[in-house]
C-alpha positions in Angstrom: -0.3 0.0 -0.3 2.0 2.8 0.9 4.6 1.9 -2.2 1.7 2.3 -4.3 1.2 6.2 -3.0 4.4 6.8 -2.9 4.8 5.7 -6.7 1.1 8.0 -7.4 3.2 11.0 -5.7 5.8 10.4 -8.3 4.1 9.7 -11.3 1.9 12.8 -10.2 5.6 14.7 -9.6 6.9 14.5 -12.9 3.8 15.2 -14.6 3.8 18.6 -12.9 7.2 19.0 -13.3 6.7 18.7 -17.6 3.9 20.6 -17.3 6.4 23.6 -15.4 8.7 23.0 -17.9 6.4 24.0 -21.1 6.4 27.7 -19.7 10.3 27.4 -19.7 10.6 25.4 -23.3 7.9 28.1 -25.6 8.1 31.1 -23.7 11.5 32.2 -22.0 14.2 30.1 -24.7 13.1 31.8 -27.6 12.8 35.1 -26.6 16.2 34.3 -24.3 17.7 33.2 -27.5 16.3 36.5 -29.7 17.7 38.2 -27.3 20.8 37.0 -28.1 20.2 37.2 -31.8 18.9 40.4 -32.6 22.5 42.4 -30.8 24.8 40.3 -33.3 22.2 40.6 -36.7 21.5 44.3 -36.4 25.6 44.7 -36.0 26.9 42.4 -39.2 23.7 43.8 -41.3 24.9 47.7 -39.9 29.1 46.2 -40.8 28.3 44.9 -44.5 
């Protein structure tokens, strides 16, 4: 019984962890990449 409860908690925690990573991957990471790439593209465009 105790092992079953522990397994259920681990599964629930895993699902919630994935659900919390979705906004990070699809919102924060692309914005970070845009901030990193945009200035270099601007410099390259001005330099040419």
